[in-house]
C-alpha positions as CSV (number, residue, x, y, z in Angstrom):
1,M,0.2,-0.1,0.0
2,W,1.1,3.5,-0.7
3,N,0.4,6.7,0.4
4,E,-1.5,9.5,-1.5
5,D,1.6,10.7,-3.4
6,G,3.2,7.4,-3.9
7,S,6.1,8.5,-1.2
8,V,5.7,5.7,1.1
9,G,5.1,2.5,0.6
10,I,4.7,-0.5,3.0
11,V,4.6,-4.6,2.8
12,F,2.8,-5.5,6.3
13,N,2.4,-9.1,8.0
14,G,0.4,-9.2,11.3
15,E,-2.9,-7.2,12.8
16,I,-2.3,-3.9,14.6
17,Y,-5.5,-3.8,17.5
18,N,-5.0,-0.4,18.0
19,H,-5.1,0.9,14.5
20,A,-8.4,2.8,15.6
21,E,-7.5,4.9,18.1
22,L,-3.9,5.5,15.8
23,R,-6.4,6.5,13.2
24,R,-8.7,9.3,14.9
25,E,-5.6,10.9,16.4
26,L,-3.9,11.1,12.8
27,I,-7.0,12.5,11.7
28,D,-6.8,15.5,14.3
29,R,-3.4,15.8,13.3
30,G,-4.8,16.8,9.4
31,H,-3.8,13.1,7.9
32,V,-6.3,12.2,4.8
33,F,-7.3,8.5,5.0
34,A,-8.6,6.7,1.7
35,T,-9.9,3.9,3.6
36,D,-12.4,3.7,7.0
37,H,-11.1,0.4,8.3
38,S,-7.6,-0.5,7.2
39,D,-4.6,-1.1,9.8
40,T,-2.2,-1.2,7.1
41,E,-3.1,2.5,5.9
42,A,-2.6,4.0,10.1
43,L,0.7,2.2,9.4
44,I,1.7,4.5,6.6
45,H,0.6,7.6,7.9
46,G,2.0,7.2,11.7
47,Y,5.2,6.7,9.9
48,E,5.0,9.7,8.2
49,E,4.0,11.8,11.0
50,W,6.2,9.6,14.1
51,G,8.8,8.5,11.6
52,H,10.8,5.5,13.7
53,D,9.1,6.0,17.0
54,L,6.1,4.3,15.6
55,P,6.5,0.9,16.5
56,I,6.8,1.8,20.3
57,R,2.9,3.3,20.0
58,L,1.8,-0.1,18.4
59,N,-0.3,-2.8,20.0
60,G,-0.5,-5.8,18.0
61,M,1.8,-8.6,16.3
62,F,3.8,-7.4,13.3
63,A,6.7,-6.9,11.0
64,F,7.1,-4.3,8.0
65,A,9.2,-3.0,5.7
66,I,8.5,0.7,4.7
67,L,10.0,2.6,1.5
68,D,10.5,6.2,2.1
69,R,11.7,7.4,-1.4
70,R,12.1,11.2,-0.3
71,R,14.3,10.3,2.7
72,R,16.3,7.8,0.5
73,R,15.8,4.7,3.3
74,L,13.6,1.2,4.3
75,F,12.8,1.2,7.4
76,L,11.8,-2.4,9.0
77,A,10.0,-3.0,12.6
78,R,9.0,-6.0,14.6
79,D,6.5,-6.6,17.3
80,R,7.7,-6.8,20.9
81,F,8.1,-10.4,21.4
82,G,8.1,-11.1,17.5
83,E,4.7,-13.2,16.9
84,K,5.7,-12.1,13.0
85,P,9.0,-13.5,11.2
86,L,11.1,-10.7,9.7
87,V,14.7,-11.6,8.3
88,Y,17.3,-10.5,6.4
89,A,20.7,-11.0,4.5
90,R,23.4,-8.7,3.1
91,A,25.5,-9.1,0.0
92,P,27.9,-6.4,-1.9
93,G,25.2,-4.3,-3.6
94,L,22.4,-6.3,-2.1
95,F,20.1,-6.3,1.3
96,A,17.0,-8.7,0.7
97,F,14.5,-9.3,3.3
98,A,11.5,-11.7,4.0
99,S,9.3,-13.7,6.3
100,E,10.8,-16.8,6.1
101,L,14.6,-18.3,5.4
102,G,13.4,-20.5,2.7
103,A,12.4,-16.7,0.3
104,L,16.3,-15.6,1.0
105,A,17.5,-19.0,0.3
106,Q,15.5,-18.6,-3.7
107,H,17.4,-15.3,-3.8
108,P,20.0,-15.3,-7.4
109,G,21.8,-12.6,-5.5
110,L,22.9,-14.4,-2.1
111,A,25.0,-17.4,-2.0
112,L,24.2,-18.6,1.8
113,A,25.9,-21.3,3.9
114,M,25.0,-23.1,6.8
115,D,26.5,-21.2,10.1
116,H,28.4,-23.6,12.1
117,D,28.2,-21.6,15.5
118,G,24.5,-21.2,15.0
119,A,23.9,-24.7,14.4
120,Q,25.7,-25.6,17.9
121,K,23.4,-23.0,19.4
122,F,20.5,-24.5,18.0
123,F,21.4,-28.3,19.7
124,A,22.3,-26.3,22.9
125,S,18.8,-24.7,23.1
126,G,16.5,-26.3,20.8
127,Y,15.9,-23.1,18.9
128,F,17.8,-20.2,17.1
129,P,18.4,-17.6,19.7
130,A,17.5,-14.3,19.0
131,D,19.2,-13.0,15.7
132,E,21.0,-16.4,14.8
133,S,20.0,-18.5,11.9
134,L,20.8,-21.7,10.3
135,F,22.6,-19.4,7.4
136,K,25.6,-17.4,7.5
137,G,24.9,-14.0,6.8
138,A,21.1,-14.4,7.0
139,A,19.9,-12.7,10.6
140,K,16.3,-12.1,12.0
141,L,15.3,-8.5,12.9
142,Q,14.7,-9.2,16.6
143,P,11.9,-8.8,18.6
144,G,11.2,-5.7,19.9
145,H,13.9,-3.7,17.0
146,W,13.8,-1.2,14.3
147,G,16.2,-1.4,11.3
148,Q,16.5,0.9,8.9
149,L,18.5,0.6,5.2
150,N,20.5,4.3,3.9
151,L,19.2,3.3,-0.2
152,D,22.3,5.4,-0.6
153,D,25.3,2.5,0.4
154,L,23.3,0.5,2.2
155,S,24.4,0.5,5.6
156,F,21.9,-1.1,8.4
157,E,21.5,-0.4,11.7
158,Q,19.1,-1.5,14.5
159,H,17.7,-0.4,17.2
160,A,15.4,-2.0,20.3
161,Y,12.5,0.5,20.7
162,W,11.3,-2.2,23.7
163,R,12.5,-5.0,26.0
164,F,11.0,-7.0,28.2
165,Q,11.9,-6.4,31.5
166,L,10.3,-6.8,35.0
167,E,10.0,-4.0,37.0
168,P,7.7,-5.1,39.9
169,D,6.0,-2.0,42.4
170,D,7.0,-2.8,45.7
171,S,3.4,-1.2,46.7
172,L,1.6,-4.1,45.2
173,V,2.9,-6.7,47.4
174,D,0.5,-5.7,50.3
175,A,-2.5,-4.9,47.4
176,P,-5.8,-6.3,48.4
177,E,-5.8,-9.1,46.2
178,G,-9.6,-8.4,45.4
179,L,-8.2,-4.6,43.6
180,L,-5.8,-6.9,41.5
181,V,-8.0,-10.2,40.7
182,E,-10.4,-7.2,39.3
183,Q,-7.8,-5.2,37.3
184,L,-6.1,-9.0,35.9
185,Q,-9.8,-9.9,34.6
186,D,-10.5,-6.1,33.2
187,L,-7.1,-6.6,31.0
188,L,-8.3,-10.2,30.0
189,M,-11.6,-9.2,28.5
190,Q,-9.7,-6.1,27.3
191,S,-7.4,-8.1,25.2
192,V,-9.8,-10.8,24.3
193,K,-12.2,-8.3,22.7
194,R,-9.4,-6.4,21.2
195,R,-8.4,-9.7,19.2
196,L,-12.4,-10.4,18.4
197,M,-12.8,-7.7,16.1
198,S,-11.9,-9.4,12.6
199,D,-14.0,-9.5,9.3
200,V,-13.7,-13.1,8.8
201,P,-14.7,-16.3,11.4
202,I,-13.1,-16.2,14.7
203,G,-12.6,-19.4,17.1
204,V,-10.1,-20.6,20.5
205,F,-7.6,-22.9,20.5
206,L,-8.8,-24.7,23.9
207,S,-6.6,-27.0,25.5
208,G,-8.2,-27.9,28.8
209,G,-5.0,-26.1,30.2
210,L,-5.5,-22.5,32.6
211,D,-4.3,-20.5,29.7
212,S,-6.9,-21.4,26.9
213,S,-9.6,-21.9,29.5
214,A,-9.3,-18.2,30.3
215,I,-9.2,-17.0,26.8
216,A,-12.2,-19.2,26.2
217,A,-14.4,-17.4,29.1
218,C,-13.6,-14.2,28.1
219,A,-14.8,-14.6,24.5
220,A,-17.9,-16.5,25.9
221,R,-18.6,-13.3,27.8
222,L,-17.9,-11.3,24.8
223,L,-20.2,-12.9,22.0
224,P,-24.1,-14.0,22.4
225,P,-24.3,-17.6,23.4
226,G,-23.4,-20.4,21.8
227,Q,-21.4,-18.4,19.0
228,L,-17.7,-19.4,20.2
229,R,-16.4,-21.9,18.8
230,T,-13.4,-23.8,20.7
231,F,-11.0,-26.6,18.7
232,T,-8.5,-29.1,20.2
233,I,-6.6,-31.9,19.5
234,G,-6.3,-35.3,21.9
235,F,-3.8,-37.9,21.9
236,D,-4.7,-42.0,21.8
237,D,-2.0,-41.6,24.4
238,P,-3.9,-41.2,27.5
239,T,-0.8,-39.6,29.5
240,F,-0.6,-36.9,27.0
241,D,-4.2,-36.8,26.5
242,E,-6.2,-33.2,27.6
243,S,-9.0,-33.4,25.5
244,A,-11.4,-34.7,28.5
245,Y,-10.4,-31.2,29.9
246,A,-10.9,-29.5,27.1
247,R,-14.4,-30.8,26.4
248,Q,-15.9,-29.8,30.2
249,V,-14.4,-26.2,29.7
250,A,-16.4,-26.2,26.4
251,E,-19.7,-27.4,27.8
252,V,-18.9,-25.5,31.0
253,L,-18.8,-22.1,28.6
254,G,-21.6,-23.4,26.1
255,T,-19.2,-23.1,23.0
256,R,-19.5,-24.7,19.6
257,H,-16.4,-28.0,20.1
258,D,-14.6,-29.5,18.1
259,E,-11.8,-31.8,18.6
260,E,-9.4,-34.4,16.5
261,I,-7.3,-37.5,17.9
262,L,-3.6,-37.6,17.0
263,S,-2.6,-41.2,16.7
264,Y,0.4,-43.6,16.4
265,R,-1.1,-44.4,13.1
266,N,-0.8,-41.5,11.5
267,G,1.7,-40.1,13.3
268,E,4.3,-41.0,11.2
269,T,3.1,-39.6,7.7
270,L,2.2,-36.6,9.8
271,L,5.9,-36.4,11.4
272,D,7.4,-36.7,7.6
273,E,4.5,-33.7,6.4
274,V,5.1,-31.3,9.3
275,L,9.3,-31.6,8.9
276,G,8.9,-30.7,4.9
277,A,6.9,-27.8,5.8
278,M,9.4,-26.2,8.4
279,D,11.3,-23.2,7.7
280,E,14.2,-23.7,9.8
281,P,15.0,-26.3,12.3
282,L,13.0,-26.3,15.6
283,G,13.7,-28.6,18.4
284,D,10.2,-28.5,19.8
285,A,8.5,-31.7,18.6
286,S,5.3,-29.5,20.1
287,I,5.2,-27.8,16.6
288,V,3.9,-31.4,15.0
289,P,0.4,-31.5,16.9
290,T,0.1,-27.3,17.0
291,Y,0.3,-28.3,12.9
292,L,-2.6,-30.6,12.8
293,L,-4.5,-28.2,15.6
294,S,-3.9,-25.3,12.8
295,R,-5.1,-27.7,9.4
296,F,-8.3,-28.5,11.7
297,T,-9.2,-25.5,13.0
298,R,-8.4,-23.6,9.5
299,R,-11.5,-25.6,7.9
300,H,-13.8,-24.2,10.3
301,V,-12.4,-20.5,10.9
302,T,-9.7,-18.0,9.7
303,V,-8.3,-16.1,12.9
304,A,-7.7,-18.7,16.1
305,L,-7.0,-16.9,19.7
306,S,-4.4,-18.4,21.7
307,G,-3.0,-18.5,25.4
308,D,0.6,-18.1,24.3
309,G,2.4,-16.3,26.7
310,G,0.8,-17.1,29.9
311,D,3.4,-19.3,30.6
312,E,5.6,-16.8,30.6
313,L,4.3,-14.2,32.4
314,F,2.8,-16.0,35.2
315,A,5.5,-18.7,35.8
316,G,3.8,-21.1,34.9
317,Y,6.3,-23.7,33.7
318,D,7.7,-26.8,35.9
319,P,11.2,-25.4,36.2
320,F,9.5,-22.9,38.5
321,A,8.7,-25.3,40.8
322,A,12.5,-27.0,40.8
323,L,14.1,-23.7,41.4
324,A,13.8,-23.6,45.2
325,P,14.9,-27.7,45.5
326,A,17.5,-26.7,42.7
327,N,19.2,-24.4,44.6
328,F,18.8,-26.1,48.2
329,Y,21.2,-29.0,46.2
330,S,23.4,-27.2,44.7
331,R,24.3,-25.9,47.8
332,I,24.5,-28.7,49.9
333,V,25.4,-31.9,47.4
334,P,29.4,-31.8,46.7
335,Q,30.4,-32.0,42.7
336,R,31.8,-35.5,42.8
337,M,28.3,-36.8,44.5
338,H,26.3,-35.0,41.4
339,A,28.2,-36.9,39.1
340,V,27.5,-40.2,41.0
341,L,23.7,-39.3,41.4
342,R,23.8,-38.5,37.8
343,R,25.3,-41.8,36.8
344,A,22.9,-43.5,39.1
345,A,20.0,-41.2,37.6
346,A,21.3,-42.6,34.2
347,R,20.4,-46.4,35.1
348,L,16.8,-45.6,36.2
349,P,14.1,-47.5,33.2
350,T,13.2,-44.6,30.7
351,S,9.4,-44.5,29.9
352,H,7.9,-42.6,27.2
353,A,4.8,-41.1,29.5
354,N,4.4,-37.4,29.5
355,M,6.7,-35.7,32.0
356,S,7.4,-38.9,33.3
357,L,9.7,-39.1,37.0
358,D,12.9,-40.5,35.4
359,F,12.8,-37.7,32.7
360,K,12.4,-35.1,35.6
361,I,15.1,-36.7,37.5
362,K,17.4,-36.6,34.5
363,R,16.7,-33.4,32.8
364,T,17.2,-31.4,37.1
365,L,20.4,-33.2,37.2
366,Q,21.7,-32.5,33.4
367,G,20.9,-28.7,34.4
368,L,22.6,-28.7,37.8
369,S,25.8,-29.6,36.3
370,Y,25.8,-26.0,35.4
371,Q,26.2,-22.7,37.0
372,P,22.8,-21.0,37.7
373,A,22.4,-18.9,35.0
374,M,22.3,-22.0,32.6
375,W,20.1,-23.7,34.7
376,N,17.0,-22.8,32.1
377,P,19.0,-23.7,28.8
378,A,20.7,-27.1,30.1
379,W,17.4,-28.4,31.3
380,M,15.6,-27.5,28.1
381,A,18.4,-29.0,26.0
382,P,18.4,-31.4,23.3
383,V,22.6,-31.8,23.8
384,E,24.1,-31.0,26.8
385,P,27.3,-28.8,26.5
386,A,29.6,-31.3,27.9
387,K,28.2,-33.6,25.2
388,F,29.5,-31.7,22.4
389,P,32.7,-32.5,22.1
390,Q,31.2,-35.9,21.1
391,M,29.1,-34.5,18.4
392,F,30.7,-31.6,17.2
393,E,34.7,-31.6,15.5
394,Q,34.9,-27.9,16.9
395,P,32.3,-27.4,19.5
396,L,31.9,-24.2,21.5
397,P,32.3,-23.7,25.3
398,S,29.2,-23.6,27.4
399,E,29.4,-19.7,27.9
400,A,29.5,-19.2,23.7
401,L,26.5,-21.8,23.1
402,Y,24.5,-20.1,25.7
403,D,25.6,-16.7,25.4
404,H,22.3,-15.4,24.7
405,A,20.9,-16.9,27.8
406,L,23.8,-15.4,30.1
407,S,23.4,-11.8,28.4
408,V,19.5,-11.9,29.6
409,W,20.6,-13.2,33.0
410,R,23.3,-10.5,33.2
411,R,21.3,-7.7,32.5
412,G,18.0,-9.1,34.9
413,S,16.0,-7.2,37.2
414,A,17.5,-6.7,41.2
415,G,15.6,-10.1,42.3
416,G,16.4,-13.5,42.3
417,I,16.7,-16.7,40.6
418,V,12.8,-16.7,39.7
419,E,12.8,-13.2,38.4
420,R,15.6,-14.1,36.0
421,T,14.3,-17.8,35.2
422,L,11.0,-15.3,34.1
423,E,13.0,-13.1,31.9
424,Y,14.8,-15.9,30.5
425,F,11.3,-17.7,29.4
426,T,9.9,-14.4,28.5
427,S,12.9,-12.8,26.2
428,L,14.5,-15.8,24.8
429,Y,12.1,-19.0,25.2
430,L,8.9,-17.5,24.1
431,P,10.0,-15.6,20.9
432,D,12.4,-17.9,19.2
433,D,10.9,-21.2,20.3
434,I,7.2,-20.9,21.3
435,L,5.9,-17.8,18.9
436,V,8.0,-19.5,15.9
437,K,6.3,-22.8,16.4
438,V,2.8,-21.4,16.1
439,D,3.2,-19.1,13.5
440,R,4.8,-21.8,11.3
441,A,2.3,-24.2,12.2
442,S,-0.3,-21.9,12.0
443,M,0.2,-19.4,8.8
444,R,1.0,-22.7,7.1
445,F,-2.8,-23.1,6.7
446,G,-3.5,-19.3,6.4
447,L,-5.0,-19.5,9.6
448,E,-4.2,-16.1,11.7
449,T,-3.6,-16.6,15.6
450,R,-3.8,-14.0,18.1
451,A,-1.9,-14.5,21.1
452,V,-4.0,-12.3,23.9
453,F,-1.5,-13.0,27.2
454,L,0.8,-10.5,24.8
455,D,-1.5,-7.7,24.3
456,N,0.7,-4.3,25.9
457,D,-1.3,-3.7,28.5
458,L,-1.6,-7.0,30.2
459,V,2.0,-7.3,29.7
460,D,3.0,-3.9,31.3
461,F,0.7,-4.7,34.4
462,C,2.7,-8.2,34.4
463,R,6.4,-6.8,34.5
464,R,5.2,-4.4,37.6
465,L,3.4,-7.5,39.3
466,P,5.7,-8.5,42.1
467,T,6.9,-12.1,42.1
468,I,4.5,-13.0,45.0
469,W,1.0,-13.0,42.5
470,K,2.9,-15.4,40.6
471,F,4.6,-17.6,42.4
472,R,3.3,-18.2,46.1
473,N,3.7,-20.7,48.3
474,G,4.9,-23.4,45.5
475,Q,1.9,-22.5,43.4
476,R,2.2,-20.9,40.2
477,K,-0.1,-18.6,38.3
478,Y,-1.6,-17.8,41.8
479,L,-3.5,-14.2,40.7
480,L,-4.5,-15.9,37.5
481,R,-5.8,-18.8,39.2
482,K,-7.6,-16.2,41.6
483,A,-9.0,-14.1,38.9
484,L,-10.5,-17.2,37.1
485,E,-12.6,-18.6,40.6
486,G,-16.1,-18.7,39.2
487,W,-15.6,-18.5,35.8
488,L,-14.0,-21.9,35.2
489,P,-14.7,-25.3,37.5
490,P,-12.2,-25.8,40.4
491,D,-11.0,-28.8,39.4
492,I,-9.6,-26.5,36.1
493,L,-8.7,-24.2,38.0
494,A,-6.6,-27.2,40.1
495,R,-5.2,-28.4,37.1
496,R,-1.7,-29.0,37.2
497,K,0.3,-28.1,34.0
498,K,0.5,-30.7,31.4
499,G,1.9,-29.0,28.4
500,F,1.3,-29.4,24.9
501,G,2.9,-32.3,24.1
502,M,3.2,-35.6,21.9
503,P,4.0,-39.4,22.7
504,L,7.6,-38.3,20.5
505,G,9.6,-40.5,22.5
506,K,7.3,-43.7,21.7
507,W,6.8,-42.6,18.0
508,L,10.7,-42.3,17.6
509,R,11.2,-45.9,19.1
510,E,8.6,-47.5,17.3
511,M,9.2,-46.4,13.8
512,P,9.7,-49.1,11.3
513,Q,13.4,-48.5,10.7
514,A,15.9,-45.7,12.3
515,P,15.7,-42.4,9.6
516,R,19.2,-42.4,7.4
517,V,21.6,-39.9,8.9
518,A,23.1,-37.7,6.4
519,E,26.8,-36.7,6.4
520,I,26.9,-32.9,7.3
521,G,30.2,-31.3,7.6
522,G,31.6,-30.3,11.4
523,I,29.3,-32.9,13.2
524,R,30.2,-36.6,14.4
525,T,27.5,-38.5,12.6
526,A,28.2,-41.9,14.1
527,W,27.6,-40.5,17.6
528,I,24.2,-39.4,16.2
529,E,23.4,-43.1,14.6
530,S,24.6,-44.0,18.3
531,N,22.1,-42.4,20.1
532,W,19.3,-43.8,17.7
533,K,20.6,-47.1,18.3
534,E,20.2,-46.7,22.1
535,H,17.1,-44.8,22.0
536,R,15.2,-47.8,19.4
537,Q,16.7,-50.2,22.3
538,G,14.8,-48.8,25.0
539,R,18.0,-47.9,27.0
540,V,18.0,-43.9,27.2
541,D,15.6,-40.9,25.9
542,H,17.2,-39.6,23.5
543,R,13.8,-37.8,22.0
544,L,15.0,-34.3,22.3
545,L,18.4,-34.9,20.5
546,L,16.9,-36.8,17.2
547,W,14.1,-34.5,17.2
548,S,16.0,-31.7,16.6
549,W,18.5,-33.7,14.5
550,L,15.1,-34.8,12.1
551,T,14.6,-31.1,11.6
552,F,18.2,-29.9,11.3
553,Q,18.9,-32.7,8.6
554,S,15.4,-32.1,6.8
555,S,16.6,-28.1,6.3
556,V,20.1,-28.9,5.8
557,E,19.0,-31.1,2.7
558,R,16.3,-28.8,1.3
559,Y,18.7,-25.9,1.1
560,G,21.8,-28.1,0.0
561,L,24.1,-26.8,3.2
562,H,26.4,-29.7,3.6
């Protein structure tokens, strides 16, 4: 879209939820609009008025590029959490940008090679952190950043306009609980209302967990009875299946509910389909059910509200409950004894059930092998740093592998380990794993997803909220649970987090044959093959490594990066 005289043009992916307010302000300042509803046009006039201060005024999800012919510059911007992707690459006399790495790979002026350091960071985290990517010379515009290209000399600068950081208001520690509950309820309702504005059919992803149920409860209050549609994916493995809880919530709220069950019989075919659709490697196998849920939902609606961000903002993940005992353990257990305990834990029988006891014990001890600043990424790592010499010919040291996590930890709030863990999950894991997964899976089918918890006003409330209202006496999401009392059944409010996982370990073990392991430069593929063997024999659970390898190998072969 272009402005009136063709001097300013934009390409835009996303949705601006406060565009009507921006439009009114811009009209008051003398801007003339050609449309009566376009958020894209609001961006054009907003740029004319505010220049690179535009992104900070936006409440929404977006990636856009604005060509300013008069000033001879290209202005790029991405939303605060990176819900929408924006990648770019540079070469002599060339600057290319796109929504996907695959688009850059097709550009005849770019000869992209594998970034071997980036590949190692991928296996250390399960995702490419921040501006890293699979390709050397290609990068992501980071969330909460804008970039500006000078069209005369192709010089490029990038600046942060917003960064998530906890700034707890100590006066709220003793605030009346009822007052905070009311504020949170109002903010949730406001965010859902903003995201229900649509010219196309809209629904809600409903897992039966607290976050998605909260969104469905808000939407049910805002829409006429029987109009809200909810969608669920279940599993034939009962340890992963949450469909009964989703059904219960749907019945209480009176939604039009649809569900689909993912079984092992169609699992292998689905794995191949998802691998073929991924733009870059992602170690989060829950992209498989997310992909299926998106395909299923898109048959009925065009927009779906999601609960992404709730766990990060309200301390919902399992590691939050592990922090206190981990801290105690690290103080009293000497390193030599820790090594003995890890060897003992390795002998525990392997279970592929969801969040099985042996999985939790082994993962916890793995993380505790490193300094506290590395606990979170090491707990979730497909390959822990100590094993990198076995996998890579030129392994990076652990400090380099986790430089992004260490940076977040060091610049963290003045609080303790819980606060720094909140900032890790919200600044890294959410934008680089969760939002990537949902965007890639949903956009594959032209389904637009909208993350209710990432509304600017709701996020600012959570940033100022003291930790005691998020994590209290071992209970996660304390205030959110209180806000939903009376809205949702008590057993839903009391449920422990299950996570949107899948029986990956079982599937990988029971495949008719182990997948072929390709020869990739710099990687000791014999070690990968030995891990496949151990997993398929049931001796060790290597599901995170093997899934990450499958996605990595698929991308390497697709782009010819051997």
